[in-house]
Backbone as a printed PyTorch tensor [residue, N CA C, xyz], in Angstrom:
tensor([[[-113.1490,  113.6580,   19.9260],
         [-112.9680,  112.7460,   18.9910],
         [-111.5780,  112.0130,   19.0620]],

        [[-111.5180,  110.8160,   18.8140],
         [-110.2800,  110.1160,   19.0630],
         [-109.2500,  110.5450,   17.8860]],

        [[-108.0630,  110.6570,   18.2300],
         [-106.9740,  110.9930,   17.2130],
         [-106.4740,  109.6850,   16.5820]],

        [[-106.2960,  109.6800,   15.3000],
         [-105.6480,  108.4940,   14.5380],
         [-104.1380,  108.3850,   14.9470]],

        [[-103.5440,  107.1960,   14.7210],
         [-102.1260,  107.0650,   15.0990],
         [-101.1090,  108.0830,   14.3630]],

        [[-101.4120,  108.4710,   13.2360],
         [-100.5030,  109.4520,   12.4890],
         [-100.6710,  110.8790,   13.1980]],

        [[-101.7810,  111.1930,   13.5930],
         [-101.9980,  112.4440,   14.3490],
         [-101.2730,  112.4320,   15.7290]],

        [[-101.4500,  111.2200,   16.3960],
         [-100.8270,  111.0010,   17.5460],
         [ -99.2900,  111.0760,   17.4450]],

        [[ -98.6620,  110.4710,   16.3970],
         [ -97.2540,  110.5260,   16.1020],
         [ -96.7210,  112.0840,   15.8600]],

        [[ -97.5800,  112.9140,   15.2800],
         [ -97.1830,  114.3060,   15.0000],
         [ -97.2290,  114.9700,   16.4490]],

        [[ -98.1180,  114.7680,   17.2140],
         [ -98.2660,  115.4230,   18.4880],
         [ -97.0720,  114.9760,   19.3520]],

        [[ -96.7080,  113.5780,   19.3760],
         [ -95.6120,  113.0880,   20.1860],
         [ -94.3720,  113.6520,   19.7720]],

        [[ -94.2030,  113.9490,   18.4170],
         [ -92.8130,  114.4920,   17.8430],
         [ -92.7590,  115.8320,   18.4750]],

        [[ -93.8510,  116.5850,   18.5240],
         [ -93.7990,  118.1770,   18.9960],
         [ -93.3350,  117.9630,   20.5140]],

        [[ -94.0750,  117.0200,   21.3280],
         [ -93.7270,  116.8920,   22.7170],
         [ -92.2610,  116.4350,   23.0120]],

        [[ -91.6690,  115.6510,   22.0330],
         [ -90.4400,  115.3210,   22.0800],
         [ -89.3730,  116.3120,   22.0660]],

        [[ -89.5170,  117.2320,   20.9670],
         [ -88.5290,  118.3410,   20.8100],
         [ -88.6710,  119.3560,   21.9350]],

        [[ -90.0540,  119.5190,   22.3210],
         [ -90.0590,  120.4180,   23.3810],
         [ -89.6000,  119.8380,   24.6960]],

        [[ -89.5680,  118.6050,   24.9780],
         [ -89.0990,  117.9140,   26.0650],
         [ -87.4670,  118.0320,   25.9670]],

        [[ -86.8990,  117.7550,   24.9100],
         [ -85.3620,  117.9440,   24.6660],
         [ -84.9630,  119.3240,   24.9350]],

        [[ -85.6070,  120.2810,   24.6960],
         [ -85.1400,  121.6260,   24.8540],
         [ -85.1730,  121.9330,   26.3040]],

        [[ -86.1640,  121.3210,   26.9920],
         [ -86.1600,  121.4810,   28.4700],
         [ -85.0990,  120.6930,   29.1350]],

        [[ -84.8320,  119.5090,   28.5520],
         [ -83.6950,  118.7620,   29.1290],
         [ -82.2980,  119.5100,   29.0660]],

        [[ -82.1330,  120.1580,   27.8240],
         [ -80.7990,  120.9420,   27.7610],
         [ -80.8540,  122.2040,   28.6810]],

        [[ -82.0080,  122.7520,   28.9600],
         [ -81.9850,  123.9700,   29.8370],
         [ -81.8510,  123.4750,   31.3190]],

        [[ -82.3980,  122.2840,   31.5960],
         [ -82.2340,  121.7890,   32.8090],
         [ -80.7470,  121.4060,   33.2410]],

        [[ -80.0050,  120.8310,   32.2080],
         [ -78.6870,  120.5110,   32.3010],
         [ -77.6980,  121.7350,   32.5720]],

        [[ -78.1510,  122.7760,   31.7420],
         [ -77.3700,  123.9420,   31.8770],
         [ -77.5580,  124.6660,   33.1390]],

        [[ -78.7220,  124.7640,   33.7850],
         [ -79.1010,  125.2550,   35.0980],
         [ -78.3530,  124.3950,   36.0980]],

        [[ -78.3050,  123.1770,   35.9010],
         [ -77.7450,  122.2910,   36.9020],
         [ -76.2270,  122.5380,   36.9640]],

        [[ -75.5700,  122.7630,   35.8520],
         [ -74.0600,  122.9580,   35.7820],
         [ -73.8750,  124.4220,   36.5460]],

        [[ -74.6620,  125.3380,   36.2320],
         [ -74.5240,  126.6100,   36.7650],
         [ -74.7270,  126.6940,   38.3420]],

        [[ -75.5070,  125.8030,   38.9180],
         [ -75.9350,  125.7100,   40.3180],
         [ -74.9980,  124.7050,   41.0670]],

        [[ -74.2510,  123.8680,   40.2290],
         [ -73.4510,  122.8620,   40.8420],
         [ -74.1490,  121.7150,   41.4760]],

        [[ -75.4220,  121.4320,   40.9120],
         [ -76.1520,  120.4260,   41.2750],
         [ -76.1630,  119.3120,   40.0560]],

        [[ -76.6830,  118.2140,   40.2870],
         [ -76.7410,  117.1240,   39.2590],
         [ -78.1780,  116.9700,   38.7260]],

        [[ -78.1120,  116.8300,   37.3170],
         [ -79.4220,  116.7410,   36.6030],
         [ -79.4980,  115.3310,   35.9890]],

        [[ -78.6450,  114.4070,   36.5310],
         [ -78.6740,  112.9960,   36.1010],
         [ -79.5640,  112.1170,   36.8780]],

        [[ -80.0110,  111.1340,   36.1870],
         [ -80.7390,  110.0930,   36.9810],
         [ -79.7370,  109.0520,   37.6200]],

        [[ -80.1420,  108.4770,   38.4900],
         [ -79.2520,  107.6230,   39.4600],
         [ -79.2500,  106.2600,   38.6490]],

        [[ -78.0370,  105.5400,   38.6180],
         [ -77.9500,  104.1690,   38.1940],
         [ -78.2760,  103.1860,   39.2970]],

        [[ -79.3480,  102.2860,   38.9830],
         [ -79.7060,  101.3030,   39.9190],
         [ -78.5800,  100.4290,   40.3850]],

        [[ -77.8620,   99.9420,   39.3530],
         [ -76.7190,   99.0940,   39.8040],
         [ -75.7520,   99.8080,   40.5560]],

        [[ -75.5090,  101.0780,   40.3410],
         [ -74.4580,  101.7210,   41.2960],
         [ -75.0630,  101.7670,   42.6070]],

        [[ -76.3010,  102.1670,   42.7430],
         [ -76.9360,  102.4720,   44.0680],
         [ -76.8840,  101.1290,   44.8820]],

        [[ -77.2790,  100.0140,   44.3100],
         [ -77.4000,   98.7950,   45.1700],
         [ -76.1320,   98.3360,   45.2570]],

        [[ -75.1770,   98.6800,   44.5110],
         [ -73.6440,   98.1790,   44.6280],
         [ -73.1130,   98.8910,   45.8210]],

        [[ -73.5470,  100.1710,   46.0840],
         [ -72.9630,  100.9470,   47.3020],
         [ -73.7540,  100.6590,   48.5320]],

        [[ -75.1200,  100.4530,   48.4010],
         [ -75.8910,  100.2830,   49.6320],
         [ -75.9830,   98.7280,   50.1100]],

        [[ -75.8090,   97.7870,   49.2220],
         [ -75.9080,   96.4610,   49.6080],
         [ -77.3790,   95.9910,   49.5980]],

        [[ -77.5690,   94.7760,   49.1090],
         [ -78.9500,   94.3210,   49.0200],
         [ -79.1810,   93.2510,   50.1850]],

        [[ -80.2420,   93.4460,   50.9190],
         [ -80.6050,   92.4350,   51.9380],
         [ -81.6460,   91.3130,   51.3920]],

        [[ -82.6970,   91.8550,   50.8130],
         [ -83.7020,   91.0310,   50.2230],
         [ -84.6020,   91.8870,   49.2990]],

        [[ -85.3630,   91.1460,   48.5380],
         [ -86.3680,   91.7660,   47.6220],
         [ -87.6230,   90.9600,   47.5670]],

        [[ -88.7330,   91.6570,   47.2640],
         [ -90.0810,   91.0770,   47.2310],
         [ -90.9720,   91.7700,   46.2390]],

        [[ -91.7980,   91.0470,   45.6410],
         [ -92.7680,   91.7580,   44.7330],
         [ -93.9370,   92.2190,   45.5230]],

        [[ -94.3190,   93.5730,   45.1270],
         [ -95.4340,   94.1960,   45.7320],
         [ -96.6150,   94.2580,   44.8620]],

        [[ -96.5510,   93.6050,   43.6780],
         [ -97.6350,   93.6360,   42.7130],
         [ -97.6540,   94.9160,   41.9160]],

        [[ -98.8260,   95.0980,   41.2140],
         [ -99.0650,   96.4130,   40.5010],
         [ -99.8200,   97.4390,   41.3970]],

        [[ -99.2370,   98.4670,   41.3730],
         [ -99.7940,   99.6960,   42.0860],
         [ -99.5090,  100.9210,   41.5270]],

        [[-100.2800,  101.9370,   41.8210],
         [ -99.9330,  103.3300,   41.2790],
         [ -98.7810,  104.0400,   42.0640]],

        [[ -97.8370,  104.5070,   41.3640],
         [ -96.6220,  105.2610,   42.0380],
         [ -96.4520,  106.5930,   41.4610]],

        [[ -96.1170,  107.5340,   42.2790],
         [ -95.9040,  108.9230,   41.8380],
         [ -94.6740,  109.1100,   41.0120]],

        [[ -94.9680,  109.7720,   39.8690],
         [ -93.7690,  109.9450,   38.7860],
         [ -92.6200,  110.7190,   39.4670]],

        [[ -92.9000,  111.6510,   40.3760],
         [ -91.7880,  112.5630,   41.0280],
         [ -90.9240,  111.5180,   41.8640]],

        [[ -91.3030,  110.4470,   42.1830],
         [ -90.5140,  109.6550,   43.0770],
         [ -89.6460,  108.5940,   42.3090]],

        [[ -89.7430,  108.7360,   40.8900],
         [ -88.8200,  107.9080,   40.1640],
         [ -87.5270,  108.6520,   40.0280]],

        [[ -86.4460,  108.0790,   40.3570],
         [ -85.1670,  109.0100,   40.4520],
         [ -84.1850,  108.3590,   39.6640]],

        [[ -84.2720,  107.0710,   39.0550],
         [ -83.2330,  106.3160,   38.3690],
         [ -83.7090,  105.2890,   37.4310]],

        [[ -82.8190,  104.6600,   36.8230],
         [ -83.1310,  103.4970,   35.8690],
         [ -82.1670,  102.4520,   35.9610]],

        [[ -82.5040,  101.3770,   35.5350],
         [ -81.5880,  100.1990,   35.5680],
         [ -80.5300,  100.2020,   34.3560]],

        [[ -80.9630,  100.6340,   33.1850],
         [ -80.0420,  100.6560,   32.1730],
         [ -80.0880,  101.8190,   31.1320]],

        [[ -81.0670,  102.7710,   31.3710],
         [ -81.0730,  103.8580,   30.5890],
         [ -80.8460,  105.2170,   31.3440]],

        [[ -80.1390,  105.1370,   32.3430],
         [ -80.0320,  106.3530,   33.3300],
         [ -79.2670,  107.5300,   32.6240]],

        [[ -78.5190,  107.2240,   31.6200],
         [ -77.6990,  108.3030,   30.8660],
         [ -78.5950,  109.0030,   29.7200]],

        [[ -79.6850,  108.3090,   29.3940],
         [ -80.5540,  108.7420,   28.2770],
         [ -81.4380,  109.7820,   28.6350]],

        [[ -81.8330,  110.0210,   29.9130],
         [ -82.8940,  110.9010,   30.3610],
         [ -82.2360,  111.8500,   31.5040]],

        [[ -82.9090,  112.8810,   31.6700],
         [ -82.4530,  113.8990,   32.7490],
         [ -82.9970,  113.2730,   34.0490]],

        [[ -82.7810,  114.0710,   35.1640],
         [ -83.2870,  113.6290,   36.4600],
         [ -84.7990,  113.5890,   36.5830]],

        [[ -85.4210,  114.4980,   35.7210],
         [ -86.8420,  114.4460,   35.6840],
         [ -87.3880,  113.8320,   34.3710]],

        [[ -86.6610,  112.9310,   33.9730],
         [ -86.9760,  112.0080,   32.7850],
         [ -87.2230,  112.7230,   31.5530]],

        [[ -86.5990,  113.7290,   31.2310],
         [ -86.6500,  114.4970,   29.9930],
         [ -85.6660,  113.8770,   28.9220]],

        [[ -86.1590,  113.6040,   27.6770],
         [ -85.0660,  112.9260,   26.7860],
         [ -83.8850,  113.7100,   26.3530]],

        [[ -82.7600,  113.1570,   26.5120],
         [ -81.4960,  113.8530,   26.0950],
         [ -81.0980,  113.6530,   24.7180]],

        [[ -81.4110,  112.3950,   24.1960],
         [ -80.7580,  111.9780,   22.8660],
         [ -81.6010,  112.2450,   21.6370]],

        [[ -81.1850,  112.7440,   20.6200],
         [ -81.8650,  113.0510,   19.4420],
         [ -82.2350,  111.7680,   18.7340]],

        [[ -81.2730,  110.7310,   18.8260],
         [ -81.5160,  109.3760,   18.2910],
         [ -82.6990,  108.7640,   18.8630]],

        [[ -83.1570,  109.1800,   20.0780],
         [ -84.1600,  108.5080,   20.8340],
         [ -85.6130,  108.9960,   20.3130]],

        [[ -85.6320,  109.8040,   19.3590],
         [ -86.9850,  110.2840,   18.9280],
         [ -87.7470,  109.2920,   18.4250]],

        [[ -87.3380,  108.4170,   17.4410],
         [ -88.1340,  107.4600,   16.8320],
         [ -88.9660,  106.5870,   17.9510]],

        [[ -88.1440,  106.0990,   18.8820],
         [ -88.7100,  105.3040,   19.9170],
         [ -89.6630,  105.9670,   20.8160]],

        [[ -89.3140,  107.1710,   21.0420],
         [ -90.1770,  107.9670,   21.9780],
         [ -91.4790,  108.3380,   21.3860]],

        [[ -91.3830,  108.6850,   20.0590],
         [ -92.7710,  108.9640,   19.2910],
         [ -93.4420,  107.7370,   19.1070]],

        [[ -92.9160,  106.5900,   18.8120],
         [ -93.7240,  105.2470,   18.6020],
         [ -94.4280,  105.0290,   19.8540]],

        [[ -93.8630,  105.1880,   21.0310],
         [ -94.6180,  104.8920,   22.3100],
         [ -95.5410,  105.8170,   22.5440]],

        [[ -95.3600,  107.1050,   22.1590],
         [ -96.4300,  108.2300,   22.4150],
         [ -97.5260,  107.9030,   21.4690]],

        [[ -97.3130,  107.3770,   20.2510],
         [ -98.4730,  107.1410,   19.2180],
         [ -99.1420,  105.8840,   19.4830]],

        [[ -98.8220,  104.9530,   20.3150],
         [ -99.2770,  103.7810,   20.6080],
         [-100.6670,  103.7540,   21.2720]],

        [[-101.0110,  104.8860,   22.0760],
         [-102.2580,  105.0480,   22.8170],
         [-102.5030,  106.4750,   22.9370]],

        [[-103.7820,  106.8790,   23.1390],
         [-104.0880,  108.2730,   23.2730],
         [-103.3460,  108.9430,   24.4720]],

        [[-103.2140,  108.1050,   25.6130],
         [-102.4170,  108.5670,   26.7660],
         [-101.5300,  107.4810,   27.2150]],

        [[-100.5490,  108.0540,   27.7940],
         [ -99.4960,  106.8370,   28.3280],
         [-100.1400,  105.9070,   29.3750]],

        [[-101.1270,  106.5780,   30.0720],
         [-101.8340,  105.6460,   31.1680],
         [-102.6050,  104.5420,   30.4680]],

        [[-102.8120,  104.6610,   29.2170],
         [-103.6460,  103.5020,   28.5760],
         [-102.5430,  102.2610,   28.1950]],

        [[-101.3220,  102.4740,   28.2510],
         [-100.3190,  101.4420,   28.0130],
         [-100.1280,  100.5350,   29.1950]],

        [[ -99.5240,   99.2980,   29.0020],
         [ -99.3200,   98.4840,   30.0910],
         [ -98.4260,   99.0190,   31.0750]],

        [[ -98.4350,   98.5740,   32.4000],
         [ -97.7960,   99.0300,   33.5180],
         [ -96.2530,   98.8720,   33.3320]],

        [[ -95.5550,   99.9340,   33.8740],
         [ -94.2090,   99.8340,   33.7570],
         [ -93.6110,   98.8820,   34.7910]],

        [[ -92.3280,   98.7120,   34.8780],
         [ -91.7480,   97.7670,   35.8620],
         [ -90.7830,   98.6330,   36.7550]],

        [[ -90.7400,   98.4530,   37.9030],
         [ -89.7580,   99.3400,   38.7440],
         [ -89.2240,   98.5040,   40.0220]],

        [[ -87.9880,   99.0460,   40.4820],
         [ -87.4950,   98.5540,   41.7310],
         [ -87.8020,   99.7730,   42.7490]],

        [[ -88.1900,   99.3400,   43.8900],
         [ -88.4300,  100.3920,   45.0840],
         [ -87.4110,  100.2170,   46.0390]],

        [[ -86.7200,  101.4230,   46.3010],
         [ -85.7690,  101.4280,   47.4910],
         [ -86.0570,  102.4930,   48.2760]],

        [[ -86.5750,  102.2870,   49.5360],
         [ -86.9640,  103.2770,   50.4380],
         [ -88.3090,  103.9310,   49.7690]],

        [[ -88.2700,  105.2660,   49.5460],
         [ -89.6020,  105.8010,   49.0810],
         [ -89.2830,  106.1550,   47.5200]],

        [[ -88.2680,  105.6570,   46.8980],
         [ -87.9520,  106.1350,   45.5440],
         [ -87.9940,  104.9330,   44.5910]],

        [[ -88.0310,  105.0680,   43.2310],
         [ -88.1550,  104.0580,   42.4600],
         [ -86.9940,  104.1560,   41.1830]],

        [[ -86.7170,  102.9420,   40.7240],
         [ -85.7060,  102.8230,   39.5480],
         [ -86.4910,  101.9850,   38.4350]],

        [[ -86.4230,  102.5520,   37.2460],
         [ -87.2690,  101.9760,   36.1940],
         [ -86.4500,  100.7090,   35.6200]],

        [[ -87.0030,   99.6190,   35.5720],
         [ -86.6590,   98.4600,   35.1030],
         [ -87.0020,   98.2610,   33.5880]],

        [[ -88.2430,   98.5840,   33.3150],
         [ -88.8290,   98.5610,   32.0180],
         [ -89.9410,   99.6460,   31.9000]],

        [[ -89.7840,  100.5200,   30.8560],
         [ -90.7340,  101.6140,   30.6650],
         [ -90.2240,  102.9520,   30.8020]],

        [[ -88.9000,  103.2040,   30.5200],
         [ -88.3070,  104.5000,   30.5860],
         [ -89.0470,  105.5170,   29.7210]],

        [[ -89.4010,  105.1610,   28.4670],
         [ -90.0250,  106.0310,   27.6860],
         [ -91.4480,  106.4890,   27.9680]],

        [[ -92.1690,  105.4940,   28.6000],
         [ -93.3900,  105.6830,   29.2340],
         [ -93.3830,  106.7730,   30.3430]],

        [[ -92.3520,  106.6280,   31.2660],
         [ -92.1540,  107.6740,   32.2230],
         [ -91.8830,  108.9950,   31.6140]],

        [[ -91.0050,  109.0610,   30.6030],
         [ -90.7160,  110.3290,   29.9750],
         [ -92.0210,  110.9040,   29.4170]],

        [[ -92.7860,  110.2450,   28.6800],
         [ -93.9890,  110.5850,   28.1730],
         [ -94.9760,  111.0620,   29.1410]],

        [[ -95.1070,  110.3120,   30.2580],
         [ -95.9230,  110.8730,   31.3930],
         [ -95.6040,  112.1420,   31.9200]],

        [[ -94.1470,  112.4920,   31.9730],
         [ -93.6860,  113.7770,   32.4300],
         [ -94.2200,  114.8510,   31.2790]],

        [[ -94.0600,  114.5060,   30.0270],
         [ -94.4870,  115.4190,   29.0360],
         [ -95.8530,  115.7440,   29.0380]],

        [[ -96.6640,  114.6630,   29.4460],
         [ -98.0820,  114.7380,   29.4180],
         [ -98.7940,  115.3480,   30.7370]],

        [[ -97.7320,  115.5880,   31.6340],
         [ -98.1770,  116.2370,   32.9390],
         [ -98.9890,  115.1120,   33.7170]],

        [[ -98.5750,  113.9010,   33.6660],
         [ -99.2670,  112.8660,   34.4800],
         [ -98.5590,  112.6810,   35.7010]],

        [[ -99.3220,  112.5440,   36.8540],
         [ -98.6400,  112.5160,   38.1050],
         [ -98.4170,  111.0270,   38.5910]],

        [[ -99.2250,  110.0710,   38.1570],
         [ -99.0340,  108.7150,   38.6010],
         [ -99.0950,  107.8070,   37.4840]],

        [[ -98.3520,  106.5540,   37.6110],
         [ -98.4930,  105.6250,   36.6300],
         [ -98.5700,  104.2370,   37.2670]],

        [[ -99.2350,  103.3830,   36.6860],
         [ -99.2910,  101.9520,   37.1550],
         [ -98.0310,  101.3290,   36.9710]],

        [[ -97.5280,  100.6290,   38.0140],
         [ -96.1340,   99.8960,   37.9020],
         [ -96.3140,   98.6650,   38.7470]],

        [[ -95.4440,   97.5890,   38.0760],
         [ -95.2490,   96.3260,   38.6920],
         [ -94.1520,   96.6110,   39.6900]],

        [[ -94.2970,   96.6380,   41.0340],
         [ -93.1230,   97.0330,   41.8290],
         [ -92.4660,   95.8070,   42.5860]],

        [[ -91.1790,   95.9440,   42.5860],
         [ -90.2930,   94.9920,   43.2800],
         [ -89.5540,   95.8440,   44.3400]],

        [[ -89.8910,   95.4760,   45.6900],
         [ -89.1910,   96.3020,   46.7610],
         [ -87.8900,   95.5480,   47.0910]],

        [[ -86.7980,   96.4610,   47.0910],
         [ -85.5540,   95.9740,   47.3710],
         [ -85.0600,   96.6950,   48.7720]],

        [[ -84.8590,   95.7990,   49.6330],
         [ -84.2480,   96.2570,   51.0520],
         [ -82.8660,   96.3130,   50.9520]],

        [[ -82.2220,   97.3700,   51.4450],
         [ -80.8150,   97.5620,   51.3690],
         [ -80.2530,   97.6500,   52.7400]],

        [[ -78.9820,   97.3830,   53.0760],
         [ -78.4710,   97.4040,   54.2890],
         [ -78.4540,   98.8440,   54.8450]],

        [[ -78.2350,   99.8840,   53.9950],
         [ -78.2900,  101.2860,   54.3630],
         [ -79.3690,  101.9300,   53.5330]],

        [[ -80.2170,  102.9170,   54.0910],
         [ -81.3730,  103.5050,   53.3740],
         [ -80.6810,  104.4680,   52.3570]],

        [[ -81.3900,  104.5880,   51.2750],
         [ -81.2230,  105.5830,   50.2630],
         [ -81.5780,  107.0830,   50.7950]],

        [[ -80.6560,  107.9550,   50.9470],
         [ -80.8070,  109.1430,   51.4320],
         [ -81.7940,  110.0480,   50.6670]],

        [[ -82.7360,  110.8600,   51.4110],
         [ -83.6510,  111.7530,   50.6550],
         [ -82.8330,  112.6120,   49.7310]],

        [[ -83.4660,  112.7270,   48.5020],
         [ -82.7960,  113.5730,   47.5000],
         [ -81.6970,  112.8350,   46.7670]],

        [[ -81.0500,  111.9540,   47.3090],
         [ -80.0210,  110.9870,   46.5990],
         [ -78.9310,  112.0400,   46.0450]],

        [[ -78.4500,  112.9350,   46.6770],
         [ -77.1910,  113.6960,   46.2130],
         [ -76.0480,  112.7700,   46.1710]],

        [[ -74.9180,  113.3780,   45.3690],
         [ -73.7320,  112.5520,   45.3560],
         [ -73.1540,  112.3000,   46.7280]],

        [[ -73.0620,  113.3770,   47.5590],
         [ -72.5870,  113.3230,   48.8860],
         [ -73.5950,  112.3170,   49.7300]],

        [[ -74.8200,  112.3940,   49.5410],
         [ -75.7710,  111.4870,   50.2480],
         [ -75.5380,  110.1130,   49.8330]],

        [[ -75.1840,  109.7670,   48.7310],
         [ -74.8960,  108.4690,   48.1790],
         [ -73.5290,  107.8560,   48.7050]],

        [[ -72.5090,  108.7730,   48.8960],
         [ -71.3290,  108.5200,   49.5860],
         [ -71.5320,  108.1870,   51.0200]],

        [[ -72.3050,  109.0600,   51.6180],
         [ -72.6690,  108.6670,   53.1430],
         [ -73.3410,  107.3770,   53.2030]],

        [[ -74.2870,  107.1900,   52.3610],
         [ -75.1060,  105.9030,   52.4340],
         [ -74.1670,  104.6570,   52.2790]],

        [[ -73.2260,  104.8160,   51.2350],
         [ -72.2920,  103.7850,   51.0120],
         [ -71.3890,  103.5270,   52.2010]],

        [[ -70.9920,  104.5130,   52.6920],
         [ -70.1180,  104.3140,   53.9890],
         [ -70.9240,  103.8370,   55.1880]],

        [[ -72.2680,  104.1900,   55.2330],
         [ -73.0230,  103.5450,   56.2670],
         [ -73.2430,  102.0840,   55.9760]],

        [[ -73.4120,  101.7170,   54.8130],
         [ -73.6520,  100.3210,   54.5330],
         [ -72.2670,   99.5210,   54.8800]],

        [[ -71.1530,  100.0260,   54.5610],
         [ -69.8040,   99.4820,   54.9710],
         [ -69.7650,   99.4170,   56.5450]],

        [[ -70.0850,  100.4290,   57.1120],
         [ -69.9410,  100.5230,   58.5800],
         [ -70.8700,   99.5710,   59.2170]],

        [[ -72.1370,   99.5150,   58.7820],
         [ -73.0630,   98.2870,   59.3750],
         [ -72.6160,   96.9880,   59.1930]],

        [[ -72.2310,   96.8650,   57.8950],
         [ -71.6570,   95.4110,   57.5410],
         [ -70.4960,   94.9710,   58.4870]],

        [[ -69.6280,   96.0430,   58.7770],
         [ -68.4390,   95.7840,   59.4660],
         [ -68.8570,   95.4810,   60.9740]],

        [[ -69.8020,   96.3490,   61.5730],
         [ -70.0500,   96.3510,   62.9900],
         [ -71.3020,   95.3000,   63.3280]],

        [[ -72.0280,   95.0610,   62.3190],
         [ -73.1430,   94.1290,   62.4910],
         [ -74.2300,   94.7620,   63.2660]],

        [[ -74.2570,   96.2190,   63.3420],
         [ -75.1890,   97.0180,   64.2270],
         [ -76.5570,   96.8220,   63.6580]],

        [[ -76.8810,   96.3800,   62.4960],
         [ -78.2990,   96.2690,   62.0140],
         [ -78.8820,   94.9960,   62.7210]],

        [[ -77.9490,   94.1230,   63.0600],
         [ -78.3570,   92.8230,   63.7670],
         [ -78.2340,   92.9690,   65.1890]],

        [[ -77.2360,   93.7580,   65.8600],
         [ -76.9450,   93.6930,   67.2370],
         [ -77.7670,   94.8580,   67.8440]],

        [[ -77.9890,   95.9980,   67.1160],
         [ -78.6180,   97.1220,   67.6840],
         [ -79.5630,   97.6950,   66.5690]],

        [[ -80.6130,   96.9100,   66.1140],
         [ -81.4480,   97.2860,   65.0810],
         [ -82.1110,   98.6770,   65.2460]],

        [[ -82.3100,   99.1150,   66.4470],
         [ -82.9680,  100.3870,   66.7190],
         [ -81.9670,  101.5950,   66.7620]],

        [[ -80.6150,  101.3990,   66.6390],
         [ -79.5660,  102.3830,   66.8420],
         [ -79.7200,  103.2620,   65.5460]],

        [[ -79.5980,  104.5320,   65.7510],
         [ -79.5600,  105.4730,   64.6740],
         [ -78.2210,  105.9180,   64.5370]],

        [[ -77.4120,  105.5500,   63.4830],
         [ -76.1360,  105.8620,   63.1700],
         [ -75.9340,  106.8010,   61.9960]],

        [[ -77.0210,  107.4710,   61.6120],
         [ -76.9270,  108.3060,   60.4860],
         [ -76.0390,  109.4490,   60.6830]],

        [[ -75.2620,  109.9290,   59.6860],
         [ -74.4920,  111.0010,   59.5970],
         [ -74.7250,  111.8560,   58.4360]],

        [[ -74.4080,  113.1780,   58.3870],
         [ -74.6540,  114.0520,   57.2360],
         [ -73.4920,  114.3890,   56.3140]],

        [[ -72.3400,  114.1790,   56.8090],
         [ -71.1250,  114.3720,   56.1800],
         [ -70.2410,  113.1220,   55.8020]],

        [[ -69.8220,  113.0970,   54.5780],
         [ -68.8750,  111.9120,   54.2850],
         [ -67.6250,  111.8820,   55.0670]],

        [[ -67.2400,  110.6770,   55.5120],
         [ -66.0120,  110.3950,   56.2530],
         [ -66.1890,  110.2570,   57.7670]],

        [[ -67.5600,  110.5850,   58.1960],
         [ -67.6480,  110.4930,   59.6560],
         [ -67.7140,  108.9650,   60.1210]],

        [[ -67.9340,  108.1080,   59.3930],
         [ -68.0710,  106.5980,   59.7900],
         [ -66.6150,  106.2120,   60.2760]],

        [[ -65.5880,  106.7180,   59.5870],
         [ -64.1960,  106.3500,   59.9180],
         [ -63.9890,  106.7800,   61.3420]],

        [[ -64.4570,  107.8540,   61.7870],
         [ -64.3070,  108.3610,   63.1350],
         [ -65.0620,  107.4470,   64.0830]],

        [[ -66.1850,  107.0700,   63.7350],
         [ -67.1140,  106.0720,   64.6620],
         [ -66.3410,  104.8450,   64.8060]],

        [[ -65.7610,  104.3330,   63.7750],
         [ -65.0960,  103.1040,   63.7320],
         [ -63.7690,  103.2380,   64.6670]],

        [[ -63.2320,  104.3480,   64.6280],
         [ -61.9970,  104.6390,   65.4900],
         [ -62.3040,  104.7380,   66.9550]],

        [[ -63.5530,  105.1740,   67.2360],
         [ -63.9870,  105.3390,   68.5500],
         [ -64.4060,  103.9930,   69.0820]],

        [[ -64.9680,  103.0660,   68.1510],
         [ -65.3010,  101.7850,   68.5930],
         [ -64.0260,  100.9480,   68.9080]],

        [[ -63.0250,  101.0890,   67.9640],
         [ -61.7630,  100.4600,   68.1920],
         [ -61.0310,  100.7330,   69.5560]],

        [[ -61.2070,  102.1170,   69.8190],
         [ -60.4990,  102.6000,   70.9820],
         [ -61.3260,  102.0810,   72.2220]],

        [[ -62.5630,  101.9380,   72.1300],
         [ -63.4660,  101.4110,   73.1660],
         [ -63.0680,   99.9100,   73.5530]],

        [[ -62.9790,   99.1870,   72.3950],
         [ -62.7060,   97.7580,   72.4850],
         [ -61.2770,   97.6350,   73.0630]],

        [[ -60.3340,   98.4600,   72.8040],
         [ -58.9820,   98.3730,   73.3010],
         [ -58.9270,   98.5950,   74.7970]],

        [[ -59.7130,   99.5910,   75.2420],
         [ -59.9210,   99.8380,   76.6900],
         [ -60.5500,   98.6330,   77.4750]],

        [[ -61.5560,   98.0320,   76.8280],
         [ -62.2040,   96.8690,   77.5320],
         [ -61.2740,   95.6390,   77.5890]],

        [[ -60.4720,   95.5530,   76.6290],
         [ -59.4460,   94.4320,   76.6650],
         [ -58.2690,   94.7150,   77.7260]]])
């Protein structure tokens, strides 16, 4: 039997408070382990990696676990898209009551960088999908190609390395001169050493 909107609101409210408790626990465990429980900011990521081009891929199903950030709401949800703000309850519950399941709602909109996604529109739908244990959502996908790839896991150190790689590639133009060259490093600060070696080699050639 289909639930009426008021019944769906009641269920969504219960899901919201349960998800907020999980978000608080997730943040506590992250602080204890020294890890980050935050979503990534799309603007910060593309600012560090540099944008080469972008193209629409149309609507397709994407895995919820591959959504790691947001364009404008990255501080309102945890890394696993659990709601953090008590003031977000009304909006969260309204979206939850709009349809029996979040998959019945219109597709979300996302940016794709590498194998991960950033929500442009539909943050609450993603959060509800997490609460409803849904693995995939329909999304209008725009692929953004960056000068340096987003590292797996997107840790703070990884983002620093990616930003340094983007600057290194822009300076040396290796993406154009040697497109197959692998210049990936794992520790921040190593690209300065590579640049020093290149400058020393140039000096010897001259």
